[in-house]
ZANU-931550 format. One line per 8 residues: number of its first residue (from 0); for each residue x, y, z of C-alpha. Coordinates in Angstrom, 3 decimals. Last residue first. Example, Ala and Ser with C-alpha at 12.3 -4.5 7.8 and 13.67 -1.06 7.14 Angstrom:
REM residues 2
1	13.670:-1.060:7.140 ~ 12.300:-4.500:7.800;
***
This chain:
REM residues 234
233	37.361:74.214:-44.905 ~ 34.489:76.275:-46.294 ~ 32.070:75.311:-43.535 ~ 29.254:73.999:-45.741 ~ 30.670:71.748:-48.470 ~ 34.209:71.074:-47.252 ~ 33.456:70.875:-43.532 ~ 30.267:68.907:-44.186;
225	32.044:66.247:-46.260 ~ 34.892:66.030:-43.735 ~ 32.393:65.382:-40.955 ~ 33.456:67.056:-37.702 ~ 30.484:69.476:-37.718 ~ 28.090:66.561:-38.261 ~ 29.639:64.705:-35.332 ~ 29.438:67.742:-33.053;
217	25.821:68.444:-34.072 ~ 24.662:64.911:-33.277 ~ 23.295:63.275:-36.435 ~ 21.584:63.734:-39.782 ~ 22.840:63.957:-43.361 ~ 20.920:63.808:-46.677 ~ 17.504:65.154:-45.663 ~ 15.727:65.586:-48.996;
209	14.416:68.491:-51.085 ~ 17.505:68.647:-53.281 ~ 19.792:69.059:-50.310 ~ 18.939:69.127:-46.640 ~ 21.419:68.835:-43.795 ~ 20.424:67.845:-40.286 ~ 21.995:68.810:-36.984 ~ 21.566:67.795:-33.359;
201	22.282:69.467:-30.003 ~ 22.713:72.893:-31.519 ~ 24.695:75.907:-30.233 ~ 27.980:75.471:-32.123 ~ 26.313:73.937:-35.184 ~ 24.300:77.109:-35.801 ~ 27.390:79.334:-35.590 ~ 29.328:77.235:-38.098;
193	26.416:76.785:-40.471 ~ 25.609:80.459:-40.927 ~ 23.025:79.617:-43.619 ~ 20.447:78.811:-40.930 ~ 17.239:76.911:-40.294 ~ 16.749:76.439:-36.545 ~ 14.235:74.065:-34.956 ~ 13.907:75.043:-31.297;
185	12.336:73.518:-28.169 ~ 11.694:76.033:-25.401 ~ 13.113:75.167:-21.983 ~ 14.542:78.427:-20.614 ~ 17.999:77.456:-21.890 ~ 16.581:77.330:-25.427 ~ 15.129:80.838:-25.194 ~ 18.430:82.087:-23.754;
177	20.441:80.442:-26.550 ~ 18.176:82.032:-29.161 ~ 18.640:85.416:-27.465 ~ 22.442:85.026:-27.454 ~ 22.212:84.061:-31.112 ~ 20.334:87.271:-31.889 ~ 22.915:89.354:-30.020 ~ 25.865:87.781:-31.872;
169	24.146:88.311:-35.208 ~ 23.381:91.873:-34.089 ~ 27.061:92.694:-33.594 ~ 28.012:90.955:-36.853 ~ 25.628:93.170:-38.887 ~ 22.493:91.388:-40.070 ~ 21.538:90.347:-43.606 ~ 20.484:86.816:-42.673;
161	21.224:85.995:-39.022 ~ 17.761:84.602:-38.208 ~ 17.648:82.355:-41.307 ~ 14.251:80.769:-40.551 ~ 13.727:80.105:-36.839 ~ 10.978:77.686:-35.786 ~ 9.883:77.928:-32.149 ~ 8.323:74.969:-30.312;
153	6.397:75.078:-27.020 ~ 5.022:78.495:-27.914 ~ 3.877:81.233:-25.503 ~ 2.266:83.199:-28.388 ~ 4.228:86.272:-27.315 ~ 7.422:84.316:-28.040 ~ 6.932:84.740:-31.791 ~ 6.599:88.528:-31.383;
145	9.766:88.433:-29.258 ~ 11.698:86.908:-32.147 ~ 10.253:89.276:-34.765 ~ 10.987:92.324:-32.582 ~ 14.587:91.135:-32.121 ~ 14.855:90.733:-35.895 ~ 13.501:94.254:-36.417 ~ 16.270:95.638:-34.200;
137	18.854:93.799:-36.276 ~ 17.417:95.081:-39.540 ~ 17.360:98.654:-38.255 ~ 14.105:100.119:-37.000 ~ 11.984:102.811:-38.708 ~ 9.719:100.253:-40.382 ~ 8.480:99.007:-37.026 ~ 6.984:102.358:-36.142;
129	8.297:103.818:-32.901 ~ 6.359:103.604:-29.647 ~ 8.252:100.551:-28.332 ~ 11.675:101.843:-29.405 ~ 13.420:102.516:-26.094 ~ 11.691:99.660:-24.308 ~ 12.366:97.357:-27.232 ~ 16.077:98.235:-27.145;
121	16.083:97.532:-23.418 ~ 15.286:93.847:-24.023 ~ 14.207:92.175:-20.779 ~ 12.122:95.172:-19.690 ~ 10.176:95.161:-22.961 ~ 9.926:91.383:-22.677 ~ 8.399:91.555:-19.202 ~ 5.984:94.368:-20.061;
113	4.695:92.518:-23.079 ~ 4.393:89.255:-21.153 ~ 2.392:90.916:-18.376 ~ 0.194:92.714:-20.889 ~ -0.554:89.419:-22.636 ~ -1.231:87.703:-19.298 ~ -3.724:90.380:-18.280 ~ -5.400:90.213:-21.683;
105	-5.870:86.438:-21.516 ~ -7.611:85.796:-24.849 ~ -4.666:84.429:-26.860 ~ -4.791:83.758:-30.609 ~ -3.493:87.250:-31.451 ~ -0.519:86.967:-29.088 ~ 2.159:87.548:-31.737 ~ 0.171:90.554:-32.925;
97	0.884:92.186:-29.561 ~ 4.591:92.383:-30.458 ~ 3.887:94.342:-33.625 ~ 1.637:96.627:-31.574 ~ 4.516:97.341:-29.171 ~ 6.917:98.051:-32.028 ~ 4.471:100.502:-33.537 ~ 2.629:99.580:-36.706;
89	3.402:100.958:-40.187 ~ 6.336:98.627:-40.857 ~ 4.500:95.386:-39.962 ~ 7.214:92.823:-39.161 ~ 8.228:90.387:-41.873 ~ 11.502:89.214:-40.255 ~ 13.213:88.487:-43.609 ~ 12.997:84.756:-43.008;
81	10.212:84.011:-40.587 ~ 10.364:83.666:-36.785 ~ 7.830:80.864:-36.453 ~ 5.548:79.847:-33.596 ~ 4.241:76.388:-32.681 ~ 2.078:75.786:-29.588 ~ -1.456:74.760:-30.500 ~ -2.519:78.358:-31.096;
73	0.124:78.601:-33.797 ~ -1.140:75.394:-35.403 ~ -4.745:76.561:-35.297 ~ -3.780:79.938:-36.806 ~ -1.748:78.273:-39.582 ~ -4.770:76.164:-40.485 ~ -4.743:72.421:-39.877 ~ -3.977:70.204:-42.870;
65	-1.414:67.996:-41.148 ~ -1.665:68.564:-37.393 ~ -1.619:64.879:-36.381 ~ -1.309:64.885:-32.592 ~ 1.405:63.130:-30.576 ~ 3.058:66.335:-29.392 ~ 3.134:67.664:-32.950 ~ 2.749:65.388:-35.956;
57	3.148:66.406:-39.607 ~ 2.069:63.817:-42.167 ~ 2.880:62.644:-45.691 ~ 1.460:63.648:-49.062 ~ 1.187:66.678:-51.332 ~ 1.969:68.822:-48.312 ~ -0.116:71.925:-47.627 ~ 1.916:75.120:-47.224;
49	1.309:77.852:-44.624 ~ 0.390:75.194:-42.068 ~ 3.302:75.929:-39.751 ~ 5.046:72.571:-40.368 ~ 4.684:73.126:-44.116 ~ 6.165:76.614:-43.807 ~ 9.168:75.191:-41.956 ~ 9.750:72.512:-44.611;
41	9.356:74.986:-47.467 ~ 11.941:77.198:-45.766 ~ 14.406:74.287:-45.763 ~ 13.677:72.987:-49.264 ~ 17.222:72.816:-50.685 ~ 16.735:75.986:-52.743 ~ 19.655:77.765:-51.112 ~ 22.185:75.262:-49.803;
33	21.753:73.215:-46.622 ~ 21.388:73.372:-42.875 ~ 18.697:72.411:-40.390 ~ 19.636:73.021:-36.773 ~ 18.091:71.157:-33.844 ~ 17.810:72.638:-30.371 ~ 16.248:69.929:-28.252 ~ 14.011:70.231:-25.186;
25	11.239:68.021:-26.532 ~ 12.512:65.783:-29.308 ~ 12.617:66.848:-32.954 ~ 11.957:64.023:-35.407 ~ 12.552:63.773:-39.151 ~ 11.098:62.346:-42.346 ~ 11.323:64.093:-45.714 ~ 10.016:62.099:-48.682;
17	10.878:64.587:-51.412 ~ 10.408:68.276:-50.759 ~ 10.208:71.015:-53.403 ~ 9.001:68.926:-56.354 ~ 8.133:71.031:-59.393 ~ 4.904:70.239:-61.242 ~ 2.935:72.931:-59.441 ~ 4.945:73.745:-56.361;
9	5.134:70.264:-54.877 ~ 5.603:69.021:-51.327 ~ 6.293:65.450:-50.200 ~ 6.559:64.534:-46.535 ~ 7.522:60.986:-45.543 ~ 6.743:61.383:-41.821 ~ 7.508:64.577:-39.944 ~ 7.488:64.201:-36.163;
1	7.699:67.100:-33.723 ~ 7.631:66.710:-29.921;
***
């Protein structure tokens, strides 16, 4: 479904990604781990069209999407749940969710999806008329996830979904991710909580210094002595 081929990204003279190549197959949940500054968020933003690579290509469902705008890429089937949630604090919860469907024209379908998700997540039903900025971090994360789903994506990119959340909401967010995956959506998950990410993933990759340094089935990566020492604190 997703194919990155020899991607290089620079911020000015500084290299942020160096020759990254990876595949994500349809129906997979792949986690991308690594230390801060490894290039993980840069990779997601390059896939989404928010950053233009210096060289290399991004392919999605057999189509070269390198250089397309973020709106074109989102309309084509890729949504991102960004680090820090980035919901609009002055808009209501319901309006924040509608923004996720901004490339869609099917008003009846948008309303149907809104109503379905509000019923699916009682916290959204209770808060739908509140301003986004009045929600807790965990509640905002649920809004950010459902906003991404409003675009009816084939692939969802998650960037640090557990960052800064209370343990109760971390558990809830991961239950939602598991549900999305079980319903057939392909997922690429960037996460600092390596242990939790590895538990739900089919494959895992580790980035360091702008490169993918380890890749394999999640169970094998989790059992690696190098990974246990460097990322699981064992």
